[in-house]
C-alpha positions as CSV (number, residue, x, y, z in Angstrom):
1,X,10.4,4.7,11.2
2,X,7.8,6.3,9.1
3,X,4.3,5.0,10.0
4,X,0.9,5.1,8.4
5,X,-2.0,6.7,10.2
6,X,-4.0,4.1,12.2
7,X,-7.6,3.5,11.2
8,X,-10.2,3.4,14.1
9,X,-8.7,1.1,16.7
10,X,-6.1,-0.5,14.5
11,X,-2.5,-0.4,15.6
12,X,-0.2,1.9,13.6
13,X,1.1,0.1,10.4
14,X,4.8,0.5,10.0
15,X,6.5,1.1,6.6
16,X,8.2,-2.3,7.0
17,X,4.8,-4.1,7.2
18,X,3.5,-2.2,4.2
19,X,6.5,-3.1,2.1
20,X,6.3,-6.8,3.3
21,X,2.6,-6.9,2.2
22,X,3.3,-5.3,-1.1
23,X,6.1,-7.8,-1.8
24,X,3.8,-10.6,-0.7
25,X,1.2,-9.5,-3.2
26,X,3.7,-9.3,-6.1
27,X,5.2,-12.6,-5.2
28,X,1.7,-14.2,-5.0
29,X,0.9,-12.9,-8.5
30,X,4.2,-14.2,-9.8
31,X,3.7,-17.6,-8.2
32,X,0.2,-18.0,-9.5
33,X,1.4,-17.2,-13.1
34,X,4.2,-19.7,-12.7
35,X,1.9,-22.4,-11.4
36,X,-0.5,-21.7,-14.3
37,X,2.3,-22.0,-16.8
38,X,3.3,-25.3,-15.4
39,X,-0.3,-26.6,-15.6
40,X,-0.4,-25.4,-19.2
41,X,2.8,-27.4,-20.0
42,X,1.3,-30.4,-18.2
43,X,-1.9,-30.1,-20.3
44,X,-0.2,-30.7,-23.6
45,X,0.5,-34.5,-23.3
46,X,-2.8,-35.0,-21.5
47,X,-4.8,-33.3,-24.3
48,X,-3.8,-36.1,-26.6
49,X,-4.4,-34.4,-29.9
50,X,-7.3,-32.2,-28.9
51,X,-7.2,-28.5,-29.5
52,X,-5.0,-27.7,-26.5
53,X,-5.9,-24.1,-25.8
54,X,-9.7,-24.7,-26.1
55,X,-9.5,-27.9,-24.1
56,X,-7.6,-26.3,-21.3
57,X,-9.9,-23.3,-21.2
58,X,-12.9,-25.6,-21.0
59,X,-11.3,-27.6,-18.2
60,X,-10.4,-24.4,-16.3
61,X,-14.0,-23.2,-16.6
62,X,-15.4,-26.6,-15.4
63,X,-13.2,-26.6,-12.3
64,X,-13.9,-23.0,-11.4
65,X,-17.3,-23.5,-9.7
66,X,-16.0,-26.3,-7.4
67,X,-13.0,-24.2,-6.5
68,X,-15.2,-21.1,-5.8
69,X,-17.4,-23.2,-3.5
70,X,-14.5,-24.8,-1.6
71,X,-12.7,-21.5,-1.2
72,X,-15.9,-20.0,0.2
73,X,-16.2,-22.9,2.7
74,X,-12.5,-22.4,3.6
75,X,-13.1,-18.7,4.2
76,X,-15.9,-19.6,6.6
77,X,-13.6,-21.9,8.5
78,X,-10.9,-19.3,8.8
79,X,-13.5,-16.7,9.8
80,X,-14.7,-19.0,12.6
81,X,-11.2,-19.6,13.9
82,X,-10.3,-15.9,13.9
83,X,-13.6,-15.0,15.6
84,X,-13.3,-17.7,18.2
85,X,-9.7,-18.2,19.2
86,X,-6.8,-16.0,20.2
87,X,-6.9,-12.2,20.2
88,X,-5.2,-9.3,18.5
89,X,-2.0,-9.9,20.5
90,X,-1.6,-13.6,19.7
91,X,1.9,-14.1,18.3
92,X,2.2,-14.1,14.5
93,X,-1.4,-14.6,13.3
94,X,-3.1,-12.3,15.9
95,X,-2.2,-8.9,14.5
96,X,-2.5,-10.1,10.8
97,X,-5.8,-12.2,11.0
98,X,-7.5,-12.2,14.4
99,X,-7.3,-8.4,14.9
100,X,-8.9,-7.4,11.6
101,X,-11.9,-9.7,12.1
102,X,-12.4,-8.5,15.7
103,X,-12.2,-4.9,14.7
104,X,-14.6,-5.6,11.9
105,X,-17.2,-6.8,14.3
106,X,-16.9,-3.7,16.3
107,X,-16.9,-1.4,13.2
108,X,-18.2,-3.2,10.1
109,X,-17.4,-0.3,7.8
110,X,-13.8,-0.2,8.9
111,X,-12.9,-2.7,6.2
112,X,-14.0,-0.1,3.5
113,X,-11.7,2.6,4.9
114,X,-8.4,0.6,4.9
115,X,-6.2,0.4,1.8
116,X,-6.4,-2.5,-0.6
117,X,-2.9,-3.4,0.5
118,X,-4.0,-3.8,4.1
119,X,-7.1,-5.6,2.9
120,X,-5.2,-8.2,0.9
121,X,-1.7,-8.2,2.3
122,X,-1.9,-10.8,5.0
123,X,-4.0,-13.1,2.8
124,X,-1.4,-12.8,0.0
125,X,1.5,-13.7,2.4
126,X,-0.5,-16.8,3.6
127,X,-1.1,-17.6,-0.1
128,X,2.6,-17.4,-0.8
129,X,3.3,-20.0,1.9
130,X,0.6,-22.3,0.6
131,X,1.8,-22.0,-3.0
132,X,5.4,-22.7,-1.9
133,X,4.3,-25.8,0.0
134,X,2.1,-26.9,-2.9
135,X,4.6,-26.2,-5.7
136,X,6.7,-29.5,-5.5
137,X,3.6,-31.6,-5.9
138,X,2.1,-29.3,-8.6
139,X,5.3,-29.4,-10.6
140,X,5.0,-33.2,-11.1
141,X,3.6,-34.2,-14.4
142,X,-0.2,-34.9,-14.4
143,X,-0.8,-38.2,-16.2
144,X,-4.6,-38.0,-16.4
145,X,-7.5,-35.5,-16.9
146,X,-8.7,-36.0,-13.3
147,X,-5.2,-35.3,-12.0
148,X,-5.0,-32.1,-14.1
149,X,-8.5,-31.0,-13.1
150,X,-7.7,-31.5,-9.4
151,X,-4.6,-29.3,-9.7
152,X,-6.5,-26.6,-11.6
153,X,-9.2,-26.7,-8.8
154,X,-6.5,-26.3,-6.1
155,X,-4.9,-23.3,-8.0
156,X,-8.3,-21.6,-8.4
157,X,-9.1,-22.3,-4.7
158,X,-5.9,-20.6,-3.5
159,X,-6.5,-17.6,-5.7
160,X,-10.1,-17.2,-4.5
161,X,-9.1,-17.7,-0.9
162,X,-6.7,-14.8,-1.1
163,X,-9.4,-12.7,-2.8
164,X,-12.1,-13.5,-0.2
165,X,-11.4,-10.5,1.9
166,X,-11.7,-8.2,-1.1
167,X,-15.1,-9.6,-1.9
168,X,-16.0,-9.3,1.8
169,X,-14.9,-5.6,1.6
170,X,-17.2,-5.1,-1.4
171,X,-20.2,-6.4,0.5
172,X,-19.8,-3.5,3.0
173,X,-19.2,-0.7,0.5
174,X,-21.9,2.0,0.6
175,X,-24.3,1.4,-2.3
176,X,-23.3,4.7,-3.9
177,X,-19.7,3.5,-4.2
178,X,-20.6,0.2,-5.9
179,X,-20.5,0.1,-9.7
180,X,-23.4,-1.5,-11.5
181,X,-21.6,-4.8,-12.3
182,X,-20.9,-5.3,-8.6
183,X,-24.5,-4.7,-7.6
184,X,-25.7,-7.1,-10.3
185,X,-23.2,-9.8,-9.2
186,X,-24.1,-9.4,-5.5
187,X,-27.8,-9.5,-6.3
188,X,-27.3,-12.7,-8.3
189,X,-25.1,-14.2,-5.6
190,X,-22.0,-14.4,-7.8
191,X,-20.3,-12.1,-5.2
192,X,-21.0,-12.0,-1.4
193,X,-24.5,-10.6,-0.9
194,X,-24.7,-7.8,1.6
195,X,-28.1,-8.8,3.1
196,X,-27.0,-12.4,3.6
197,X,-23.7,-11.5,5.0
198,X,-25.3,-8.9,7.3
199,X,-26.9,-11.7,9.3
200,X,-23.4,-12.6,10.6
201,X,-23.2,-9.1,12.1
202,X,-26.2,-9.6,14.3
203,X,-25.5,-11.1,17.8
204,X,-24.4,-13.8,18.5
205,X,-22.4,-13.7,15.2
206,X,-22.8,-17.4,14.7
207,X,-24.3,-17.6,11.2
208,X,-23.0,-17.0,7.6
209,X,-19.3,-17.2,8.3
210,X,-18.4,-17.6,4.6
211,X,-17.1,-14.3,3.0
212,X,-16.2,-15.1,-0.6
213,X,-19.6,-15.7,-2.2
214,X,-21.8,-17.1,0.5
215,X,-22.4,-20.2,-1.5
216,X,-21.2,-22.4,1.3
217,X,-23.2,-20.8,4.1
218,X,-26.0,-23.4,4.0
219,X,-23.4,-26.1,4.8
220,X,-21.4,-23.9,7.2
221,X,-24.5,-23.1,9.2
222,X,-25.1,-26.8,9.8
223,X,-21.7,-27.3,11.4
224,X,-22.0,-27.4,15.2
225,X,-19.5,-24.7,15.9
226,X,-20.4,-24.4,19.6
227,X,-20.1,-28.1,20.0
228,X,-16.7,-28.1,18.4
229,X,-15.6,-25.3,20.7
230,X,-16.9,-27.3,23.8
231,X,-14.8,-30.3,22.8
232,X,-11.8,-28.1,22.3
233,X,-12.4,-26.5,25.6
234,X,-12.2,-29.9,27.3
235,X,-8.8,-30.3,25.6
236,X,-7.7,-27.0,27.1
237,X,-8.2,-24.9,24.0
238,X,-10.7,-22.2,25.1
239,X,-12.5,-19.7,22.9
240,X,-12.0,-16.0,23.1
241,X,-15.1,-14.9,21.3
242,X,-15.5,-11.2,20.7
């Protein structure tokens, strides 16, 4: 089977894996558009005579910051799990999630050398599963503004969670490769700031786990990760920190 060239310690990527990730990205985009359409349909009776397009656009903008923060916090939790448990050979999630994070610690610039498909593929496949599990509940009619706002927040959260590794990648790009808008957004903490994220790459790699925007790092840094790991160790779940 035709294989892609491995990148600095990564296992060879088969054509089948690349095709699966590409299909996963396309499916994710289609499922997000479908979920957005269902929310638009649900918004019509809830709008109750208001200008529907403007009202929904305003509601989407109001829910965006909360979703952005929650997705950042979720990215930190996933990062901690991948840093602390299992290894690159753990069935299913090891090669797709644990391996990239461990290799990234050993070679932080490796994330800038891989393709966008490899960067986002595993996240998109996970997003497909989450959207599939969420879709029956999301398809039910929303009877109130809070109900619709919550569903919009969840949809934004899923989208941002899938994009988190892309924003993480951007924080490691050489400055010469970053366009002006990216530098401005990183400097104003709308995207993950390189200096703040860089603290995670200093031993013992226990700070600033969040990789979407860094907004949730102050909360994440207050979580007693080592204490949680000690409790899990007593239950027989031991860390494998790299």
